[in-house]
N, C-alpha and C positions, 0 to 999 in steps of 0.2 A: 781248286779253292784253298787258301791258306789256312794252316792250322792255328786254332786259337789256343788259350790257356785256360779254356773251360773244362772241368771234369766233372764226372757223376759219382756221387758219394754212396755208399750203400743203402741210405734212406732216401734216395732219389732226389736230393738236394743238389744243386750245382754250385761249386765253390771254385775260386781262381787258384790255379797251381803256381802261378808266379804273379807276385805283386808288381806291377807294372807302374802304377802310380796311384796315390791314394785316392785323389778326386775322383779318377776313373773308377776305381773300385767302389767307392762309396756309391757313385750312382748307379752301378750294377746292382749293387746290394739292396739300395733303396727299391729299385725297378721289379727285383724279384719279391720284396716284401708287399709290394702294393697289391690289391685283388685283381685278378684276372679271369676273364672267360677262357674256358678250355675249347679250343675249335674241335669240330667234328672232323675225323680224320680217316681214310681208307687207305689200307696197305696192302699192295698186291705184289706177291713175289713169284718169280718166274725162274727159269734156270740160269739168266744172265744178270738177275739182280732184283732190287726192289723198285717199285714206283708208289710214291707216297701222294695222295691228294688231300689238301687240307682246304676247308671252307673259311674264308676269313671276309665275310662281308663289311663293308664298310671301310675297309683298310686300302689306303692308296700306296702304290709301289715304292715310294720313297718313305713310308713308315712302316715298311716290312723288314724285319731282321732275321737272317738265319745265320747260326753258328754251328758249324759242321766241323767235327775233328775225327780221329780216326774210330772212336768208340761212344760219342754223343752227338745229339742233333738237337738244337733249341729253336723253336719258332716262336717268334715275338711279332706282333703288329699292333699298332695303334689305329683305333677308328677315328676316322676324320669325316664327320657328318656337317654339312654347311647347313647352318640354317640362316634365313633371312635376316638381315640386321634389325634389332629392336623388337625380335621376336623371342617370346620363351614358351618352350615344350610345356604342354598342359598334361602331358602323361607320355612317359618315357619307360618302355619295358628293360631296355638295355642301360643300366646305370654306370656298369663298369667300360670304359672306352678303351679297352686294351685286350689282347689275347695272349696266352703263352701256353707251350706245350712242350714238354722235353720227352727224348726217348734215348735209351742206351741201345747202341748199334753193334751188331755181330762184327766179330774181327773179319769174317770172310768179306765183308764189304769194303769197296776203293772209295773212301771219301774224297780223294784227290781228282776223281774222274766224275763227280757228281755234276749234275746240269740240271737248272730249275727253270721254270715259266711261270708266269702269274698274269692270269687272265680273267677279268671280271669276277673277281674276288675268289678265285681259285687257285691254290698253289700247286703245281705239279713238280715233284721233286723226283728225280731218277738217280739212284745209286747203284752203279753195277758192281758185281761180284767181281773180288780181286782173281787175277788169273790164276793163282793156286786153287780157287775154290771153283772154278769153272768145269762143268762136266766134260770129260775127256772120251773120245771113241777109242777104243784099243782094238787093233787090228789083230786077227788071229790068223796063224798061217797053219797050212795043213803040211804035216811031214808024212 
């Protein structure tokens, strides 16, 4: 995955490290300021890396955005619920049509070799540990 210019500040907010274009940055800042639901996430760590499962019901694949760099992960998704034409909802429990969640990642993870799958509203993201963080078996010689 290509690195982006998003960084995590000490208070958990994300800012752009490089000003690529004012229009693009303005859109990103506006998206961050809009209310968003926090998706439920499970993170499982094993000896070779982490696997993250995020529940994003109602988000189609083309409305899902992952930004992953060496020390941060941002998951964003826009809910797309198709209602029949000329119909209005009489009751809606979800009034915010987007999800957003951010994480600070360990330097031991290898973001360049991450792999993602999205199936039935569940995102599965696998981020392996970097080679220097992998467990090593040391042989002992008897003298």
